[in-house]
N, CA, C and O atoms as CSV, one atom per row, in Angstrom:
chain,resi,resn,atom,element,x,y,z
A,1,UNK,N,N,0.687,-1.343,0.000
A,1,UNK,CA,C,-0.247,-0.050,0.091
A,1,UNK,C,C,0.953,1.413,-0.072
A,1,UNK,O,O,1.933,1.534,0.663
A,2,UNK,N,N,0.656,2.213,-0.971
A,2,UNK,CA,C,1.255,3.302,-0.947
A,2,UNK,C,C,0.710,4.718,0.063
A,2,UNK,O,O,-0.455,5.097,0.176
A,3,UNK,N,N,1.536,5.126,0.505
A,3,UNK,CA,C,1.005,6.073,1.464
A,3,UNK,C,C,1.358,7.667,0.833
A,3,UNK,O,O,2.386,7.908,0.200
A,4,UNK,N,N,0.553,8.433,1.066
A,4,UNK,CA,C,0.860,9.647,0.134
A,4,UNK,C,C,1.868,10.739,1.030
A,4,UNK,O,O,1.557,10.812,2.219
A,5,UNK,N,N,2.833,11.444,0.671
A,5,UNK,CA,C,3.424,12.173,1.615
A,5,UNK,C,C,2.591,13.371,1.953
A,5,UNK,O,O,1.810,13.950,1.198
A,6,UNK,N,N,2.923,13.710,3.431
A,6,UNK,CA,C,2.484,14.719,3.985
A,6,UNK,C,C,2.312,16.026,3.463
A,6,UNK,O,O,3.297,16.287,2.773
A,7,UNK,N,N,1.631,16.818,3.479
A,7,UNK,CA,C,1.733,18.314,2.731
A,7,UNK,C,C,2.785,19.163,3.517
A,7,UNK,O,O,2.568,19.535,4.669
A,8,UNK,N,N,3.792,19.414,2.923
A,8,UNK,CA,C,4.906,20.095,3.619
A,8,UNK,C,C,4.454,21.509,4.315
A,8,UNK,O,O,4.975,21.956,5.337
A,9,UNK,N,N,3.433,22.109,3.612
A,9,UNK,CA,C,3.047,23.379,4.158
A,9,UNK,C,C,2.452,23.071,5.443
A,9,UNK,O,O,2.857,23.759,6.380
A,10,UNK,N,N,1.567,22.176,5.694
A,10,UNK,CA,C,0.623,21.641,6.677
A,10,UNK,C,C,1.692,21.335,7.920
A,10,UNK,O,O,1.576,21.676,9.097
A,11,UNK,N,N,2.719,20.620,7.320
A,11,UNK,CA,C,3.871,20.270,8.535
A,11,UNK,C,C,4.212,21.532,9.270
A,11,UNK,O,O,4.250,21.582,10.499
A,12,UNK,N,N,4.501,22.732,8.341
A,12,UNK,CA,C,4.960,23.788,8.822
A,12,UNK,C,C,4.030,24.812,9.647
A,12,UNK,O,O,4.291,25.645,10.515
A,13,UNK,N,N,2.802,24.395,9.001
A,13,UNK,CA,C,1.854,25.230,9.819
A,13,UNK,C,C,1.627,24.359,11.039
A,13,UNK,O,O,0.987,25.011,11.864
A,14,UNK,N,N,1.876,23.257,11.431
A,14,UNK,CA,C,1.670,22.736,12.722
A,14,UNK,C,C,2.969,22.917,13.506
A,14,UNK,O,O,2.992,22.655,14.708
A,15,UNK,N,N,4.186,23.411,12.777
A,15,UNK,CA,C,5.096,23.908,13.719
A,15,UNK,C,C,4.872,25.342,14.002
A,15,UNK,O,O,4.989,25.768,15.152
A,16,UNK,N,N,4.583,26.041,13.095
A,16,UNK,CA,C,4.183,27.484,13.761
A,16,UNK,C,C,3.172,27.346,15.107
A,16,UNK,O,O,3.486,27.828,16.195
A,17,UNK,N,N,1.685,26.484,14.830
A,17,UNK,CA,C,1.220,26.557,16.013
A,17,UNK,C,C,1.757,25.956,17.054
A,17,UNK,O,O,1.303,26.263,18.156
A,18,UNK,N,N,2.691,25.101,16.989
A,18,UNK,CA,C,3.415,24.574,18.062
A,18,UNK,C,C,4.068,25.709,18.757
A,18,UNK,O,O,3.755,25.986,19.915
A,19,UNK,N,N,4.968,26.381,18.094
A,19,UNK,CA,C,5.941,27.574,18.735
A,19,UNK,C,C,4.722,28.675,19.209
A,19,UNK,O,O,4.974,29.197,20.295
A,20,UNK,N,N,3.704,29.023,18.706
A,20,UNK,CA,C,2.546,29.822,19.202
A,20,UNK,C,C,2.427,29.310,20.632
A,20,UNK,O,O,2.651,29.988,21.634
A,21,UNK,N,N,2.041,28.009,20.607
A,21,UNK,CA,C,1.518,27.293,21.668
A,21,UNK,C,C,2.541,27.291,22.866
A,21,UNK,O,O,2.055,27.296,23.997
A,22,UNK,N,N,3.774,27.286,22.740
A,22,UNK,CA,C,4.987,27.139,23.560
A,22,UNK,C,C,4.968,28.840,24.339
A,22,UNK,O,O,5.367,28.993,25.493
A,23,UNK,N,N,4.495,29.892,23.573
A,23,UNK,CA,C,4.537,31.044,24.102
A,23,UNK,C,C,3.223,31.256,24.974
A,23,UNK,O,O,3.374,31.968,25.967
A,24,UNK,N,N,2.081,30.786,24.763
A,24,UNK,CA,C,0.941,31.233,25.056
A,24,UNK,C,C,-0.024,29.907,25.953
A,24,UNK,O,O,-1.218,29.896,26.255
A,25,UNK,N,N,1.064,28.874,26.194
A,25,UNK,CA,C,0.281,27.805,26.924
A,25,UNK,C,C,0.517,28.193,28.552
A,25,UNK,O,O,1.373,28.945,29.018
A,26,UNK,N,N,-0.373,27.542,29.154
A,26,UNK,CA,C,-0.468,27.693,30.408
A,26,UNK,C,C,-0.029,29.307,31.516
A,26,UNK,O,O,0.670,29.573,32.494
A,27,UNK,N,N,-0.772,29.863,30.763
A,27,UNK,CA,C,-0.720,31.255,31.466
A,27,UNK,C,C,-1.803,31.461,32.654
A,27,UNK,O,O,-2.931,30.969,32.620
A,28,UNK,N,N,-1.345,32.181,33.606
A,28,UNK,CA,C,-2.540,32.339,34.454
A,28,UNK,C,C,-3.871,33.122,34.341
A,28,UNK,O,O,-4.905,33.016,35.001
A,29,UNK,N,N,-3.499,34.057,33.165
A,29,UNK,CA,C,-4.950,34.911,33.046
A,29,UNK,C,C,-4.942,35.242,31.374
A,29,UNK,O,O,-4.029,34.974,30.594
A,30,UNK,N,N,-6.151,35.863,31.084
A,30,UNK,CA,C,-6.441,36.084,29.704
A,30,UNK,C,C,-5.584,37.069,29.347
A,30,UNK,O,O,-5.166,37.080,28.189
A,31,UNK,N,N,-5.216,37.960,30.175
A,31,UNK,CA,C,-4.453,39.228,30.016
A,31,UNK,C,C,-3.264,38.799,29.858
A,31,UNK,O,O,-2.633,39.494,29.061
A,32,UNK,N,N,-2.503,37.651,30.433
A,32,UNK,CA,C,-1.132,37.371,30.207
A,32,UNK,C,C,-1.198,36.335,29.078
A,32,UNK,O,O,-0.122,35.952,28.620
A,33,UNK,N,N,-2.439,35.793,28.533
A,33,UNK,CA,C,-1.929,35.352,27.427
A,33,UNK,C,C,-2.161,36.342,26.060
A,33,UNK,O,O,-1.513,36.269,25.016
A,34,UNK,N,N,-3.254,37.273,26.359
A,34,UNK,CA,C,-3.120,38.464,25.340
A,34,UNK,C,C,-1.620,38.953,25.149
A,34,UNK,O,O,-0.950,39.036,24.120
A,35,UNK,N,N,-1.346,39.213,26.300
A,35,UNK,CA,C,0.122,39.985,26.083
A,35,UNK,C,C,1.571,38.934,25.366
A,35,UNK,O,O,2.576,39.230,24.720
A,36,UNK,N,N,0.998,37.625,25.900
A,36,UNK,CA,C,2.179,36.644,25.134
A,36,UNK,C,C,1.932,36.734,23.618
A,36,UNK,O,O,2.865,36.986,22.855
A,37,UNK,N,N,0.684,36.530,23.185
A,37,UNK,CA,C,0.117,36.457,21.786
A,37,UNK,C,C,0.554,37.742,21.180
A,37,UNK,O,O,0.941,37.668,20.014
A,38,UNK,N,N,0.564,38.859,21.734
A,38,UNK,CA,C,0.645,40.080,20.890
A,38,UNK,C,C,2.550,40.224,21.030
A,38,UNK,O,O,3.168,40.676,20.066
A,39,UNK,N,N,3.081,39.916,21.936
A,39,UNK,CA,C,4.574,39.811,21.800
A,39,UNK,C,C,5.046,38.931,20.802
A,39,UNK,O,O,5.929,39.372,20.066
A,40,UNK,N,N,4.537,37.478,20.577
A,40,UNK,CA,C,4.703,36.760,19.530
A,40,UNK,C,C,4.524,37.379,18.130
A,40,UNK,O,O,5.435,37.509,17.313
A,41,UNK,N,N,3.331,37.719,17.964
A,41,UNK,CA,C,2.996,38.656,16.643
A,41,UNK,C,C,3.995,39.817,16.490
A,41,UNK,O,O,4.547,40.027,15.410
A,42,UNK,N,N,4.235,40.616,17.652
A,42,UNK,CA,C,5.163,41.864,17.317
A,42,UNK,C,C,6.588,41.084,16.729
A,42,UNK,O,O,7.065,41.346,15.625
A,43,UNK,N,N,7.070,40.247,17.523
A,43,UNK,CA,C,8.426,39.721,16.925
A,43,UNK,C,C,8.544,39.389,15.298
A,43,UNK,O,O,9.568,39.602,14.650
A,44,UNK,N,N,7.463,38.898,14.818
A,44,UNK,CA,C,7.116,38.564,13.623
A,44,UNK,C,C,6.722,39.883,12.768
A,44,UNK,O,O,6.831,39.657,11.563
A,45,UNK,N,N,6.372,40.954,13.010
A,45,UNK,CA,C,6.247,42.271,12.531
A,45,UNK,C,C,7.179,42.433,11.160
A,45,UNK,O,O,6.676,42.470,10.037
A,46,UNK,N,N,8.648,42.527,11.420
A,46,UNK,CA,C,9.681,42.545,10.428
A,46,UNK,C,C,9.488,41.860,9.140
A,46,UNK,O,O,9.954,42.272,8.077
A,47,UNK,N,N,8.738,40.735,9.289
A,47,UNK,CA,C,8.786,39.914,8.079
A,47,UNK,C,C,7.342,39.750,7.666
A,47,UNK,O,O,7.051,38.795,6.945
A,48,UNK,N,N,6.426,40.590,8.056
A,48,UNK,CA,C,5.067,40.462,7.456
A,48,UNK,C,C,5.200,41.502,6.190
A,48,UNK,O,O,5.672,42.631,6.324
A,49,UNK,N,N,4.761,41.017,5.046
A,49,UNK,CA,C,4.742,41.546,3.716
A,49,UNK,C,C,3.538,42.699,3.875
A,49,UNK,O,O,2.397,42.598,4.325
A,50,UNK,N,N,4.108,43.582,3.441
A,50,UNK,CA,C,2.842,44.574,3.313
A,50,UNK,C,C,1.501,44.194,2.506
A,50,UNK,O,O,0.368,44.386,2.950
A,51,UNK,N,N,1.821,43.587,1.167
A,51,UNK,CA,C,0.714,43.224,0.525
A,51,UNK,C,C,-0.141,42.011,1.453
A,51,UNK,O,O,-1.349,41.824,1.306
A,52,UNK,N,N,0.511,41.417,2.194
A,52,UNK,CA,C,-0.362,40.326,2.920
A,52,UNK,C,C,-0.909,40.781,4.123
A,52,UNK,O,O,-1.645,39.965,4.677
A,53,UNK,N,N,-0.729,42.035,4.773
A,53,UNK,CA,C,-1.288,42.746,5.869
A,53,UNK,C,C,-2.756,42.695,5.629
A,53,UNK,O,O,-3.145,42.731,4.462
A,54,UNK,N,N,-3.388,42.637,6.348
A,54,UNK,CA,C,-5.102,42.876,6.436
A,54,UNK,C,C,-5.174,44.358,6.093
A,54,UNK,O,O,-4.506,45.231,6.648
A,55,UNK,N,N,-6.083,44.550,5.092
A,55,UNK,CA,C,-6.304,46.199,4.652
A,55,UNK,C,C,-7.165,46.835,5.841
A,55,UNK,O,O,-7.109,48.034,6.115
A,56,UNK,N,N,-7.883,46.008,6.448
A,56,UNK,CA,C,-8.794,46.630,7.284
A,56,UNK,C,C,-8.603,45.961,8.824
A,56,UNK,O,O,-9.545,45.433,9.415
A,57,UNK,N,N,-7.500,46.045,9.275
A,57,UNK,CA,C,-7.301,45.332,10.778
A,57,UNK,C,C,-7.973,45.679,11.903
A,57,UNK,O,O,-8.067,46.856,12.250
A,58,UNK,N,N,-8.503,44.683,12.576
A,58,UNK,CA,C,-9.177,45.080,13.586
A,58,UNK,C,C,-8.462,45.088,14.977
A,58,UNK,O,O,-7.417,44.479,15.205
A,59,UNK,N,N,-9.075,45.768,15.780
A,59,UNK,CA,C,-8.240,45.866,17.200
A,59,UNK,C,C,-8.087,44.570,17.791
A,59,UNK,O,O,-7.059,44.354,18.433
A,60,UNK,N,N,-8.956,43.674,17.670
A,60,UNK,CA,C,-9.088,42.258,18.238
A,60,UNK,C,C,-8.934,41.377,16.924
A,60,UNK,O,O,-9.740,41.572,16.015
A,61,UNK,N,N,-8.055,40.527,16.792
A,61,UNK,CA,C,-7.938,39.481,15.669
A,61,UNK,C,C,-8.025,38.142,16.216
A,61,UNK,O,O,-8.010,38.125,17.447
A,62,UNK,N,N,-8.120,36.907,15.590
A,62,UNK,CA,C,-7.853,35.794,15.561
A,62,UNK,C,C,-6.999,35.466,14.646
A,62,UNK,O,O,-6.789,36.233,13.707
A,63,UNK,N,N,-6.327,34.214,14.763
A,63,UNK,CA,C,-5.094,33.506,13.789
A,63,UNK,C,C,-5.812,32.373,13.063
A,63,UNK,O,O,-5.423,31.975,11.965
A,64,UNK,N,N,-6.897,31.848,13.714
A,64,UNK,CA,C,-7.627,30.518,12.903
A,64,UNK,C,C,-8.873,31.001,12.863
A,64,UNK,O,O,-9.249,31.801,13.720
A,65,UNK,N,N,-9.600,30.623,11.962
A,65,UNK,CA,C,-10.691,30.301,11.721
A,65,UNK,C,C,-11.174,28.938,12.194
A,65,UNK,O,O,-12.223,28.884,12.837
A,66,UNK,N,N,-10.513,27.876,11.933
A,66,UNK,CA,C,-10.738,26.361,12.743
A,66,UNK,C,C,-9.550,25.803,12.863
A,66,UNK,O,O,-8.721,25.844,11.955
A,67,UNK,N,N,-9.345,25.214,14.019
A,67,UNK,CA,C,-8.166,24.507,14.420
A,67,UNK,C,C,-8.813,22.997,14.961
A,67,UNK,O,O,-9.641,22.963,15.872
A,68,UNK,N,N,-8.385,21.940,14.368
A,68,UNK,CA,C,-9.102,20.663,14.752
A,68,UNK,C,C,-7.931,19.541,14.731
A,68,UNK,O,O,-7.293,19.195,13.738
A,69,UNK,N,N,-7.813,19.117,15.882
A,69,UNK,CA,C,-7.082,17.846,16.306
A,69,UNK,C,C,-7.871,16.606,15.883
A,69,UNK,O,O,-9.040,16.502,16.256
A,70,UNK,N,N,-7.477,15.944,15.356
A,70,UNK,CA,C,-8.134,14.605,15.093
A,70,UNK,C,C,-7.620,13.349,15.306
A,70,UNK,O,O,-6.559,13.329,15.930
A,71,UNK,N,N,-8.110,12.224,14.936
A,71,UNK,CA,C,-7.566,10.849,15.255
A,71,UNK,C,C,-6.222,10.689,14.706
A,71,UNK,O,O,-5.871,11.437,13.793
A,72,UNK,N,N,-5.481,9.852,15.133
A,72,UNK,CA,C,-4.063,9.337,14.383
A,72,UNK,C,C,-3.399,10.676,13.987
A,72,UNK,O,O,-2.902,10.822,12.871
A,73,UNK,N,N,-3.401,11.684,14.957
A,73,UNK,CA,C,-2.559,12.857,15.041
A,73,UNK,C,C,-2.838,13.336,14.022
A,73,UNK,O,O,-1.754,13.585,13.493
A,74,UNK,N,N,-3.734,13.686,13.280
A,74,UNK,CA,C,-4.188,14.487,12.349
A,74,UNK,C,C,-4.755,15.714,12.578
A,74,UNK,O,O,-5.834,15.823,13.160
A,75,UNK,N,N,-3.927,16.932,12.044
A,75,UNK,CA,C,-4.378,18.297,12.367
A,75,UNK,C,C,-5.034,18.875,11.196
A,75,UNK,O,O,-4.658,18.592,10.059
A,76,UNK,N,N,-6.169,19.814,11.474
A,76,UNK,CA,C,-6.748,20.760,10.470
A,76,UNK,C,C,-6.609,22.116,10.955
A,76,UNK,O,O,-6.987,22.456,12.076
A,77,UNK,N,N,-5.911,23.114,9.876
A,77,UNK,CA,C,-5.811,24.309,10.543
A,77,UNK,C,C,-6.451,25.133,9.451
A,77,UNK,O,O,-6.234,24.780,8.292
A,78,UNK,N,N,-7.201,26.168,9.673
A,78,UNK,CA,C,-7.570,27.059,8.473
A,78,UNK,C,C,-7.390,28.569,9.443
A,78,UNK,O,O,-7.918,28.902,10.504
A,79,UNK,N,N,-6.465,29.224,8.600
A,79,UNK,CA,C,-6.045,30.550,9.073
A,79,UNK,C,C,-6.846,31.700,8.561
A,79,UNK,O,O,-7.195,31.772,7.383
A,80,UNK,N,N,-7.122,32.564,9.428
A,80,UNK,CA,C,-7.757,33.631,9.114
A,80,UNK,C,C,-6.716,34.688,8.257
A,80,UNK,O,O,-5.519,34.408,8.311
A,81,UNK,N,N,-7.088,35.779,7.544
A,81,UNK,CA,C,-6.131,36.576,6.820
A,81,UNK,C,C,-5.091,36.934,7.384
A,81,UNK,O,O,-3.995,36.917,6.824
A,82,UNK,N,N,-5.318,37.378,8.786
A,82,UNK,CA,C,-3.910,37.754,9.632
A,82,UNK,C,C,-3.260,36.649,9.949
A,82,UNK,O,O,-2.034,36.752,9.991
A,83,UNK,N,N,-3.826,35.414,10.232
A,83,UNK,CA,C,-3.388,34.016,10.584
A,83,UNK,C,C,-2.160,33.942,9.266
A,83,UNK,O,O,-0.954,33.789,9.465
A,84,UNK,N,N,-2.759,34.078,8.038
A,84,UNK,CA,C,-1.914,33.867,6.932
A,84,UNK,C,C,-0.391,34.466,7.064
A,84,UNK,O,O,0.729,33.967,7.178
A,85,UNK,N,N,-0.962,35.876,6.985
A,85,UNK,CA,C,0.241,37.166,6.874
A,85,UNK,C,C,1.195,36.334,8.241
A,85,UNK,O,O,2.161,35.649,7.904
A,86,UNK,N,N,0.963,36.418,9.222
A,86,UNK,CA,C,1.758,35.986,10.341
A,86,UNK,C,C,2.477,34.686,10.056
A,86,UNK,O,O,3.702,34.762,9.962
A,87,UNK,N,N,1.885,33.469,9.899
A,87,UNK,CA,C,2.477,32.504,9.333
A,87,UNK,C,C,3.480,32.442,8.326
A,87,UNK,O,O,4.528,31.799,8.367
A,88,UNK,N,N,2.939,33.372,7.174
A,88,UNK,CA,C,4.005,33.481,6.370
A,88,UNK,C,C,5.360,34.407,6.672
A,88,UNK,O,O,6.418,34.287,6.054
A,89,UNK,N,N,5.163,35.150,7.517
A,89,UNK,CA,C,6.089,36.174,8.239
A,89,UNK,C,C,6.761,35.204,9.041
A,89,UNK,O,O,7.935,35.538,9.203
A,90,UNK,N,N,6.498,34.238,9.548
A,90,UNK,CA,C,7.193,33.304,10.426
A,90,UNK,C,C,7.918,32.413,9.662
A,90,UNK,O,O,8.992,32.050,10.143
A,91,UNK,N,N,7.536,31.899,8.407
A,91,UNK,CA,C,8.194,31.243,7.513
A,91,UNK,C,C,9.397,32.153,6.982
A,91,UNK,O,O,10.532,31.693,7.111
A,92,UNK,N,N,9.246,33.305,6.443
A,92,UNK,CA,C,10.527,34.252,6.115
A,92,UNK,C,C,11.228,34.448,7.073
A,92,UNK,O,O,12.321,34.933,6.782
A,93,UNK,N,N,10.976,34.192,8.550
A,93,UNK,CA,C,11.882,34.715,9.555
A,93,UNK,C,C,12.839,33.598,9.539
A,93,UNK,O,O,14.013,33.760,9.871
A,94,UNK,N,N,12.214,32.123,9.043
A,94,UNK,CA,C,12.922,31.136,9.050
A,94,UNK,C,C,14.053,30.759,7.853
A,94,UNK,O,O,14.862,29.831,7.851
A,95,UNK,N,N,13.844,31.714,6.922
A,95,UNK,CA,C,14.402,31.670,5.517
A,95,UNK,C,C,13.821,30.900,4.585
A,95,UNK,O,O,14.382,30.464,3.579
A,96,UNK,N,N,12.152,30.640,5.060
A,96,UNK,CA,C,11.673,29.843,3.882
A,96,UNK,C,C,10.602,30.729,2.932
A,96,UNK,O,O,9.766,31.373,3.565
A,97,UNK,N,N,10.570,30.794,1.820
A,97,UNK,CA,C,10.169,31.502,0.811
A,97,UNK,C,C,8.657,31.056,0.786
A,97,UNK,O,O,8.476,30.109,0.021
A,98,UNK,N,N,7.542,31.500,1.427
A,98,UNK,CA,C,6.024,31.308,1.351
A,98,UNK,C,C,5.561,31.286,0.052
A,98,UNK,O,O,4.521,30.629,0.051
A,99,UNK,N,N,5.838,31.701,-1.104
A,99,UNK,CA,C,5.251,32.037,-2.364
A,99,UNK,C,C,5.563,30.591,-3.104
A,99,UNK,O,O,5.217,30.408,-4.271
């Protein structure tokens, strides 16, 4: 039986989420979580491409439209437009061209 190779962009998205969770997991308050998330995103700002930045950013945004952990370690991630911009910035920070 032949198994399809995993989607490399999906594997990178999982790494991105893992790094985000390292910065935001187990924080004692909602404010601490927001501060950690803001710091994570602020660190990526130098790598956000102007063409990918949301044209109408909101004061509060999410990075994911949907995030689902499934059976057999499957993960499904759907980014918001802001999430796509920060994911691609994270890739650029690591020297990976997201285009």
